[in-house]
TORLUM-512658 format. One record per residue (C-alpha): residue number from 1; residue in three letters; x negated, z, y. Coordinates in pm, 1 decimal. Layout:
SITE   pos   code         c1         c3         c2
SITE   NUM    ALA          X          Z          Y
...
This chain:
SITE   pos   code         c1         c3         c2
SITE     1    UNK        0.0        0.0        0.0
SITE     2    UNK     -134.2      -90.8      343.6
SITE     3    UNK      -22.7      110.5      642.0
SITE     4    UNK      -77.5      -53.4      977.9
SITE     5    UNK      119.8      148.6     1231.4
SITE     6    UNK      401.9      377.3     1129.2
SITE     7    UNK      577.1      463.2      805.8
SITE     8    UNK      321.9      623.9      575.7
SITE     9    UNK      408.7      983.8      665.4
SITE    10    UNK      775.0      903.1      624.3
SITE    11    UNK      713.7      760.3      277.8
SITE    12    UNK      517.8     1067.0      163.5
SITE    13    UNK      779.9     1303.1      304.4
SITE    14    UNK     1066.5     1115.5      142.1
SITE    15    UNK      903.8     1102.4     -201.8
SITE    16    UNK      842.6     1479.0     -187.4
SITE    17    UNK     1186.9     1544.3      -35.2
SITE    18    UNK     1044.7     1724.7      265.8
SITE    19    UNK     1353.5     1574.8      422.9
SITE    20    UNK     1642.5     1399.0      258.4
SITE    21    UNK     1707.9     1026.5      244.6
SITE    22    UNK     1972.3      905.4      488.5
SITE    23    UNK     2013.5      553.8      347.4
SITE    24    UNK     1920.6      400.9       14.0
SITE    25    UNK     1759.7      587.8     -274.3
SITE    26    UNK     1426.8      658.1     -446.4
SITE    27    UNK     1425.1      642.1     -825.5
SITE    28    UNK     1166.7      795.0    -1058.1
SITE    29    UNK     1198.2      649.2    -1407.6
SITE    30    UNK     1547.5      541.4    -1310.0
SITE    31    UNK     1652.4      887.8    -1189.9
SITE    32    UNK     1748.5      948.8     -827.1
SITE    33    UNK     1507.5     1206.6     -682.8
SITE    34    UNK     1808.5     1391.3     -537.1
SITE    35    UNK     1901.3     1474.1     -897.6
SITE    36    UNK     1558.6     1615.2     -984.7
SITE    37    UNK     1481.6     1986.6     -943.7
SITE    38    UNK     1282.7     2019.5     -620.8
SITE    39    UNK     1012.8     2250.6     -763.8
SITE    40    UNK      970.3     2023.0    -1066.2
SITE    41    UNK      951.5     1711.7     -846.0
SITE    42    UNK      677.3     1851.1     -623.9
SITE    43    UNK      472.5     1967.6     -921.4
SITE    44    UNK      486.6     1611.6    -1054.1
SITE    45    UNK      355.8     1455.7     -733.0
SITE    46    UNK      -11.3     1504.0     -643.8
SITE    47    UNK     -131.4     1413.0     -294.0
SITE    48    UNK     -489.2     1364.8     -176.5
SITE    49    UNK     -504.3     1354.1      201.4
SITE    50    UNK     -767.5     1206.1      428.6
SITE    51    UNK     -885.8     1561.3      503.9
SITE    52    UNK     -791.8     1774.3      199.7
SITE    53    UNK     -743.4     2146.8      248.9
SITE    54    UNK    -1015.2     2362.1       91.2
SITE    55    UNK     -955.2     2736.1       69.3
SITE    56    UNK    -1222.5     2996.4      149.7
SITE    57    UNK    -1263.7     3064.8     -220.4
SITE    58    UNK    -1485.6     2941.7     -502.1
SITE    59    UNK    -1477.9     2578.6     -610.8
SITE    60    UNK    -1333.9     2701.3     -940.8
SITE    61    UNK    -1045.6     2876.3     -760.7
SITE    62    UNK     -989.0     2572.6     -539.3
SITE    63    UNK     -942.0     2362.3     -851.3
SITE    64    UNK     -729.5     2615.7    -1041.5
SITE    65    UNK     -488.4     2699.7     -756.8
SITE    66    UNK     -382.5     3030.8     -915.5
SITE    67    UNK     -354.4     2888.1    -1265.5
SITE    68    UNK     -576.2     3028.3    -1540.1
SITE    69    UNK     -778.4     2729.0    -1657.3
SITE    70    UNK    -1068.0     2749.2    -1900.6
SITE    71    UNK    -1417.7     2672.0    -1773.8
SITE    72    UNK    -1431.1     2385.8    -2026.3
SITE    73    UNK    -1115.3     2237.4    -1875.0
SITE    74    UNK    -1248.4     2275.6    -1521.9
SITE    75    UNK    -1579.9     2111.0    -1610.8
SITE    76    UNK    -1393.2     1821.5    -1770.1
SITE    77    UNK    -1190.2     1762.2    -1454.3
SITE    78    UNK    -1507.6     1783.4    -1243.8
SITE    79    UNK    -1663.5     1512.7    -1460.0
SITE    80    UNK    -1351.3     1296.6    -1431.0
SITE    81    UNK    -1367.2     1335.4    -1053.9
SITE    82    UNK    -1735.3     1231.2    -1047.1
SITE    83    UNK    -1808.5     1564.2     -873.6
SITE    84    UNK    -2048.0     1703.0    -1133.7
SITE    85    UNK    -2369.7     1588.1     -965.3
SITE    86    UNK    -2287.2     1741.4     -627.7
SITE    87    UNK    -2162.8     2071.6     -775.4
SITE    88    UNK    -2475.4     2109.0     -989.0
SITE    89    UNK    -2686.4     2108.2     -671.9
SITE    90    UNK    -2505.1     2416.8     -536.6
SITE    91    UNK    -2675.0     2756.3     -586.5
SITE    92    UNK    -2371.7     2902.0     -765.2
SITE    93    UNK    -2220.1     2590.6     -916.5
SITE    94    UNK    -1842.5     2615.8     -957.3
SITE    95    UNK    -1857.4     2976.4     -832.3
SITE    96    UNK    -1988.4     2860.3     -492.3
SITE    97    UNK    -1766.5     3004.1     -217.8
SITE    98    UNK    -1641.8     2751.4       36.1
SITE    99    UNK    -1630.6     2835.6      405.6
SITE   100    UNK    -1292.9     2834.0      580.7
SITE   101    UNK    -1126.3     2490.6      545.9
SITE   102    UNK    -1427.0     2370.2      345.2
SITE   103    UNK    -1656.7     2349.5      648.3
SITE   104    UNK    -1960.3     2410.8      424.7
SITE   105    UNK    -1898.0     2077.0      248.6
SITE   106    UNK    -1908.5     1719.3      372.0
SITE   107    UNK    -1590.6     1510.0      396.9
SITE   108    UNK    -1685.0     1329.5       76.8
SITE   109    UNK    -1757.6     1651.2     -113.9
SITE   110    UNK    -1417.5     1791.4      -13.2
SITE   111    UNK    -1255.8     1474.8     -142.6
SITE   112    UNK    -1435.1     1511.1     -478.1
SITE   113    UNK    -1308.1     1869.5     -509.2
SITE   114    UNK     -958.0     1744.6     -424.3
SITE   115    UNK     -980.4     1482.5     -699.3
SITE   116    UNK    -1092.5     1748.0     -949.4
SITE   117    UNK     -793.6     1960.8     -843.0
SITE   118    UNK     -556.5     1669.9     -901.9
SITE   119    UNK     -702.2     1593.6    -1244.9
SITE   120    UNK     -671.4     1961.6    -1341.9
SITE   121    UNK     -298.0     1975.7    -1268.3
SITE   122    UNK     -211.5     1630.2    -1405.7
SITE   123    UNK       83.9     1523.1    -1191.6
SITE   124    UNK      277.7     1214.5    -1298.0
SITE   125    UNK      245.0     1042.2     -959.5
SITE   126    UNK      -63.6     1026.5     -739.3
SITE   127    UNK      -46.6      957.9     -366.3
SITE   128    UNK     -380.2      887.6     -197.2
SITE   129    UNK     -351.2      894.4      180.3
SITE   130    UNK     -658.1      725.1      333.0
SITE   131    UNK     -871.0      903.6       74.1
SITE   132    UNK    -1183.9      699.2      150.2
SITE   133    UNK    -1147.8      675.0      528.0
SITE   134    UNK    -1414.6      922.0      643.4
SITE   135    UNK    -1680.4      911.3      373.0
SITE   136    UNK    -2017.0      748.2      318.1
SITE   137    UNK    -2068.3      446.2       92.5
SITE   138    UNK    -2224.2      641.2     -196.9
SITE   139    UNK    -1939.3      891.3     -210.4
SITE   140    UNK    -1687.4      608.2     -177.7
SITE   141    UNK    -1829.6      457.7     -496.9
SITE   142    UNK    -1781.4      792.1     -676.9
SITE   143    UNK    -1428.6      827.1     -544.5
SITE   144    UNK    -1348.5      468.1     -642.6
SITE   145    UNK    -1438.9      561.6    -1000.7
SITE   146    UNK    -1189.3      848.0     -979.9
SITE   147    UNK     -927.1      615.4     -833.0
SITE   148    UNK     -980.8      370.0    -1118.8
SITE   149    UNK     -936.8      650.5    -1373.5
SITE   150    UNK     -619.3      771.5    -1203.4
SITE   151    UNK     -458.1      430.6    -1165.4
SITE   152    UNK     -530.9      337.3    -1528.1
SITE   153    UNK     -318.4      626.7    -1654.1
SITE   154    UNK      -74.0      729.0    -1381.3
SITE   155    UNK      163.0      581.9    -1126.6
SITE   156    UNK      -46.8      567.8     -810.2
SITE   157    UNK       42.1      500.7     -447.3
SITE   158    UNK     -248.1      418.4     -214.6
SITE   159    UNK     -214.4      433.4      162.0
SITE   160    UNK     -520.3      262.7      302.5
SITE   161    UNK     -677.8       59.2      578.4
SITE   162    UNK     -992.3        6.5      370.1
SITE   163    UNK     -873.7     -292.0      168.7
SITE   164    UNK    -1133.9     -255.1     -107.4
SITE   165    UNK     -924.8       39.0     -231.2
SITE   166    UNK     -616.6     -168.7     -305.7
SITE   167    UNK     -717.3     -521.5     -410.4
SITE   168    UNK     -659.7     -445.7     -780.2
SITE   169    UNK     -322.5     -269.9     -753.2
SITE   170    UNK       -8.2     -417.3     -909.9
SITE   171    UNK      184.1     -441.9     -582.4
SITE   172    UNK       80.4     -424.0     -218.2
SITE   173    UNK      340.8     -340.0       45.6
SITE   174    UNK      236.2     -432.3      399.1
SITE   175    UNK      391.4     -221.1      674.9
SITE   176    UNK      386.8     -305.6     1043.1
SITE   177    UNK      562.9      -79.7     1294.6
SITE   178    UNK      750.6       88.5     1012.7
SITE   179    UNK      885.3     -238.9      868.2
SITE   180    UNK      793.3     -402.4      535.5
SITE   181    UNK      669.6     -749.0      630.7
SITE   182    UNK      503.7     -863.0      305.7
SITE   183    UNK      475.0     -755.2      -55.7
SITE   184    UNK      307.2     -886.0     -368.5
SITE   185    UNK      -26.1     -852.5     -544.9
SITE   186    UNK     -355.4     -943.4     -377.5
SITE   187    UNK     -367.3    -1301.6     -506.9
SITE   188    UNK       -6.4    -1370.2     -409.9
SITE   189    UNK      -59.3    -1240.9      -57.9
SITE   190    UNK     -388.2    -1425.9      -14.5
SITE   191    UNK     -217.1    -1752.8     -114.1
SITE   192    UNK      -27.0    -1738.9      215.6
SITE   193    UNK     -304.4    -1824.0      458.8
SITE   194    UNK      -77.4    -1762.2      757.3
SITE   195    UNK       34.8    -1424.6      624.9
SITE   196    UNK      -45.1    -1092.8      788.7
SITE   197    UNK     -230.0     -957.9      484.7
SITE   198    UNK     -453.7    -1261.4      430.9
SITE   199    UNK     -551.6    -1266.4      797.8
SITE   200    UNK     -621.4     -893.3      786.8
SITE   201    UNK     -826.3     -927.1      467.7
SITE   202    UNK    -1033.7    -1218.1      600.5
SITE   203    UNK    -1096.8    -1036.1      928.8
SITE   204    UNK    -1196.2     -721.4      738.6
SITE   205    UNK    -1462.8     -895.9      532.5
SITE   206    UNK    -1582.4    -1107.0      825.1
SITE   207    UNK    -1650.7     -780.1     1010.0
SITE   208    UNK    -1832.8     -637.9      705.7
SITE   209    UNK    -2051.6     -948.3      681.0
SITE   210    UNK    -2141.5     -934.6     1050.3
């Protein structure tokens, strides 16, 4: 999914029922989300934000979120999130205490912890909101591995300006000023040379090349 002006926050809020739908409906496996228990629904939706919240607790506690997970399980999720290398460099490993709001970690390291947290709790739907927007190239490669693992197994919704994140998804929805203006996979959208997406994509890679 490509967000270009408005609409992404609305989509996230509607899927999680932070406010109710006024028109139309959202179906999960054919079931209207209004008919799904609210607590159950929100446990089944995992969101990784551009700036994930890290508590002033250990990395282990940040991943567990008050659930009693085995160290073996935690280490497995850390490996899945490609966070093992960075955590091994910390003096106390998974017991390292984060500063308030994760200020002791870089933006990319916080994202890796957030991915480990998501893997640990195994929601059915993943929403990634600009998850690679503020990170360096090396960390982006690690996060892309996590994204590939997620999208291979789970329903995933990507909100992104960085088009490299979404070229392999099943369906791209292009929003402009809150309106859907195009939808299709990457190849279908690129076939329309006068389309908004193809122009955006070509401009994006022209800028990278320059």
